[in-house]
Each structure stands twice: as structure tokens, then as C-alpha cells.
Steps between C-alpha positions, in 0.01 A plus 500: 500500500351158432569207730750223442429320171215734401506612139294751307483544118297781358442558129370832376295479185477875462254736651343364816519126409745292703540132576662407830624152580597423861602175667380529860127428476417133570228505230744636239822295527771557245410324173125505560412791266411403141333662207674837510516643149739765373397680184794562265531673164757256352470152649782358288746769625390463862521119474854528368595749772369284784662189352834679474473582872460131587120494547359164397211618284268279293479544124262768370160360408205648311139514610198681346546770769877557465848352525626377837821370661491357849778500764550473876696738717766385747230430762284290264227759434349463152512783247401542136616750241221604269474695177171553325522333158 
């Protein structure tokens, strides 16, 4: 059991790849993680899904290396959806 106010979020990307976000390390306060990218197959569908759940997500934008849409989680951590164009 974690202590009072301690939170843990773990994302499994399949196989042995996981991302864990915790809030009890002084060098990693909530909202300090940025640049996490989630690869999706259909960015338009995922953008619509997140928007419908109340996530404030930026418009999809194109780059030479793919399409992206940025958002922040409830703690202020920065995420990007990405699909290879």
C-alpha cells in the first residue's frame, strides 16, 4: 500500500515495455514529465475519443515525420499522440 497522497500510474505498451509515473520523488513532481509520445494507428479517431472524454487536446498538426496532437494529463504531464504519415 502506498502512503497518503502517493499515486502510481503504469501504462503497458505490450511486451515488456511499461511507463510508470509516480508522484513521490522530489525530482519528479506531478506535471514535470513532458515529451511522452503514444503511437496510434488512427490519430483522428483517438483525438475524437479523448476529446469526447473531456481531455483538452490540441488540434492535430502535420510534420515531415508524422501527425501529432498534444495534451496534458490531470497532473500536467505532457503527452503527444503520433501517427506516421
